Structure formats: structure tokens, C-alpha cells
C-alpha positions, 0 to 999 in steps of 0.5 A, spaced: 908 783 768 905 787 762 908 790 756 908 796 758 912 794 764 917 790 760 918 795 755 920 801 760 925 796 764 929 795 757 929 802 756 931 804 763 937 799 762 939 796 755 936 802 751 939 807 755 946 804 754 945 803 747 943 810 746 949 812 750 954 808 746 951 811 739 951 818 742 959 817 744 960 814 737 957 820 733 960 825 737 967 822 736 966 820 729 968 827 726 975 826 730 977 820 727 984 819 724 984 821 716 977 825 717 980 832 716 980 832 708 973 830 708 970 834 714 974 840 710 971 838 704 964 838 707 964 845 710 967 848 704 962 845 699 957 850 699 962 855 697 964 852 690 963 855 684 962 862 687 967 868 685 970 872 690 972 878 686 966 882 683 
């Protein structure tokens, strides 16, 4: 078996499973308990230092 075939079989099986697990982890990360304050801070960070009334 060539190197190409070996890497292709790895990517088709274990590599796909690892990428799927990483994808699910990154999608669920913002919804973990205790992250609400950090998410709100990150979402409003660009507005800090601006005056609303001109």
C-alpha cells in the first residue's frame, strides 16, 4: 500500500471522525454554562468608548 492510500484511508475514517468531533465541540462551545457574560462582553466590545448622544 502506498503512502497516498494510507493517508486517504486515515482521512476517510479516523480523520473524518476527529474533524466531526471538533466541529461539534466548536458549535457547542458558546452554549456552555457560565459563558453568557463572556459572550455578551465580546459582542459589545466594539461599542466601548462611544457616546450615544451627539
